[in-house]
C-alpha angles and dihedrals in degrees: 000000000000139000123351092002091059091049091052095048093049094047089249095155093053091048091052092049092048089049092051091045091051093046095048095042088051091051091049092049091048094049091050092050090049094048092051097041095100088062092052091047090050090050090050092051090054096043091125088071096057106026116090118245097034121117106251095195090070113095124197119221119206114247093243092051091048089050094051090049091050095051093046089059097067140014111279090219090063125071140171118240125220092264090057098252119133119242115225118254116262089258089057097048119102118267088238092066112134118267126205105285120225105196129052091241091058090048090051093048094050095041102042094087088057094052091049088057094056129078119238119278102026139179119252088233087063091051093047091050092051091046088052094049091049091047093237112178120247098353094176092053093042093047090048091051091050090051092048091053089049093243091122106050122189124221132206093277094054093254124129136230124201113226114185115218117261114247 
């Protein structure tokens, strides 16, 4: 027995049909699960409402809503420093407040007082803190630029040294 006759005698056609049926029904079930997964995740996020033992009086506020509520409470131009003092609003700040410098020379001119306040070598965290206290614009971008131009040089202990350019 060879070929189609062997397939007929061993119930091969039934086995092939059953295999196709299993594969396609599995794909259908998988697609239904994937299409309804968002409902299961929403239910999981709200599990405190339906699981016993949870305090039902607690309400969860989505992060975006909490942020909107927080910013509505105070003027976004005002902020509180680490020492607890309130920074003035943008309209109250002096007109000589630093603006975002475009050239390296402008950056060095604006940031040189900060480097003079730091010990050598210093942590970048100290520099960020000083920049925040002095209301320097875009400290992350500026420090990254100083590092790329090799004006802030790291040592083995992950501390940095400021080396002004030679003129």
